[in-house]
C-alpha positions as CSV (number, residue, x, y, z in Angstrom):
1,M,-22.7,-13.9,19.6
2,N,-25.7,-11.6,19.7
3,D,-26.8,-9.1,16.9
4,T,-25.3,-6.1,18.6
5,A,-21.9,-7.8,19.1
6,K,-22.0,-8.9,15.4
7,R,-22.7,-5.3,14.3
8,V,-19.9,-3.9,16.4
9,Q,-17.5,-6.5,15.1
10,F,-18.6,-5.8,11.5
11,I,-18.2,-2.0,11.9
12,S,-14.8,-2.5,13.6
13,I,-13.5,-4.7,10.7
14,F,-14.9,-2.2,8.1
15,L,-13.1,0.8,9.9
16,I,-9.8,-1.1,10.1
17,L,-10.0,-2.0,6.4
18,S,-10.9,1.6,5.5
19,L,-7.9,2.9,7.4
20,C,-5.6,0.5,5.8
21,Q,-6.6,1.7,2.3
22,V,-5.5,5.2,3.3
23,C,-2.0,4.0,4.3
24,E,-1.4,1.4,1.6
25,A,1.2,2.4,-1.0
26,W,0.4,1.9,-4.6
27,E,1.9,2.6,-8.0
28,G,0.6,4.6,-11.0
29,R,1.5,6.7,-13.9
30,V,1.6,10.5,-13.5
31,V,-0.8,11.9,-16.0
32,K,-1.0,15.6,-15.0
33,V,1.1,18.1,-13.0
34,F,-1.0,20.9,-11.6
35,D,1.8,22.7,-9.9
36,G,5.0,21.9,-7.9
37,D,3.2,20.0,-5.1
38,T,0.0,18.7,-6.8
39,I,-0.1,15.9,-9.4
40,E,-2.7,13.5,-10.8
41,V,-1.8,9.8,-10.9
42,L,-3.6,7.0,-12.8
43,K,-4.8,4.4,-10.3
44,G,-6.3,1.5,-12.1
45,R,-8.8,3.0,-14.5
46,S,-9.3,6.3,-12.6
47,T,-7.1,9.1,-11.5
48,E,-6.3,10.4,-8.1
49,R,-5.2,13.9,-7.3
50,I,-2.1,13.8,-5.0
51,R,-1.0,16.7,-2.8
52,L,2.6,16.1,-1.7
53,Y,3.0,15.6,2.0
54,G,5.1,17.9,4.1
55,V,6.0,20.5,1.3
56,D,4.5,23.7,0.0
57,C,5.7,25.0,-3.4
58,P,5.4,28.6,-4.6
59,E,2.1,29.3,-6.3
60,R,1.6,30.2,-9.9
61,G,2.4,33.9,-10.3
62,Q,4.8,33.7,-7.4
63,D,8.6,33.6,-7.7
64,F,9.8,30.0,-8.4
65,G,6.2,28.8,-8.9
66,T,6.9,28.0,-12.6
67,R,10.3,26.4,-11.8
68,A,8.7,24.2,-9.1
69,R,6.0,23.0,-11.6
70,R,8.6,22.4,-14.3
71,F,10.9,20.5,-11.9
72,T,8.0,18.2,-10.8
73,S,7.0,17.7,-14.4
74,Q,10.5,16.8,-15.5
75,M,10.9,14.5,-12.6
76,V,7.6,12.5,-12.7
77,F,5.3,13.3,-15.6
78,G,4.5,10.2,-17.7
79,K,6.4,8.0,-15.3
80,I,5.4,5.3,-12.9
81,V,5.6,6.5,-9.3
82,E,5.0,5.0,-5.9
83,V,2.3,6.9,-3.9
84,I,2.5,6.5,-0.1
85,P,-0.6,8.1,1.4
86,E,-0.4,9.9,4.8
87,D,-3.8,11.6,5.0
88,H,-6.5,13.3,3.0
89,D,-6.9,17.1,2.9
90,Q,-10.1,19.2,3.0
91,F,-10.3,19.1,-0.8
92,G,-10.4,15.3,-0.9
93,R,-6.9,15.0,-2.2
94,S,-4.6,12.2,-1.0
95,V,-1.7,13.8,0.9
96,S,1.2,11.5,0.1
97,W,4.8,10.9,-0.4
98,V,5.7,10.3,-4.0
99,R,8.7,8.3,-5.0
100,L,10.3,7.6,-8.3
101,G,12.6,4.6,-7.6
102,N,14.6,5.5,-4.6
103,V,14.1,9.3,-4.9
104,S,11.4,11.1,-3.0
105,L,9.8,14.0,-5.0
106,N,8.9,15.6,-1.7
107,H,12.5,15.7,-0.6
108,A,13.9,16.6,-4.0
109,L,11.7,19.8,-4.1
110,V,12.9,21.0,-0.7
111,K,16.5,20.0,-1.4
112,N,16.5,22.1,-4.6
113,G,15.0,25.1,-3.0
114,L,11.7,24.8,-4.8
115,A,9.5,24.2,-1.7
116,W,9.2,25.0,1.9
117,H,9.0,22.3,4.5
118,Y,5.3,22.7,5.5
119,K,5.8,22.6,9.2
120,R,2.1,23.3,9.9
121,Y,1.2,19.8,8.6
122,A,4.6,18.0,8.9
123,G,6.5,19.6,11.7
124,Q,8.0,16.4,12.9
125,E,9.7,15.5,9.5
126,K,13.4,16.0,10.4
127,E,14.7,15.1,7.0
128,L,12.5,17.8,5.3
129,A,13.6,20.3,8.0
130,D,17.3,19.4,7.4
131,L,17.0,19.7,3.6
132,E,15.3,23.1,3.9
133,A,18.0,24.3,6.4
134,H,20.7,23.2,4.0
135,A,19.0,24.9,0.9
136,R,18.6,28.1,3.0
137,Q,22.2,28.1,4.1
138,Q,23.5,27.5,0.5
139,K,21.0,30.0,-1.0
140,I,19.6,27.4,-3.4
141,G,16.5,28.2,-5.5
142,L,14.0,30.4,-3.8
143,W,16.4,30.9,-0.9
144,S,18.6,32.9,-3.2
145,H,16.0,35.7,-2.7
146,R,16.5,37.8,0.4
147,K,13.0,37.4,1.8
148,P,11.0,34.8,-0.1
149,V,7.3,34.9,0.6
150,P,5.9,31.5,1.8
151,P,3.1,30.3,-0.4
152,W,0.6,30.2,2.6
153,E,1.2,34.0,3.0
154,F,1.0,34.6,-0.7
155,R,-2.4,32.7,-0.9
156,R,-3.7,34.7,2.1
157,L,-2.6,38.0,0.6
158,N,-4.3,37.2,-2.7
159,E,-7.6,36.0,-1.3
160,R,-8.7,39.6,-0.8
């Protein structure tokens, strides 16, 4: 094998291993809750900021923003969770599923009317779509309001 072939093989192996690290599930203790859809989890001796995959909770200062944060805190703060990465966002956060035992925090937020199914980034997630449709139909949480403002619109309106 010549030097070029060895370099290509090395780079290929490195890329495969790097990609596997993104999709490998891991466990850690939740040490901080920033808001309903962003937490910090202890991974080894460092922390990793996690943005929940497929959901968008109301922002602070927005109706149900405090409730979403409180719900997330009560569900996972100080507890060992499983983090299942899907991607990384533009802020370097791991965009992940978070599970406590057999319960998905992502699903629980949408089911309890405390988050939107974030179709822009997870449009193919049928379970999230079904949970949101049910919460809307039953007027659970933020769906009890006549016209709840999605957080992405709230953020856009408050950027000015």
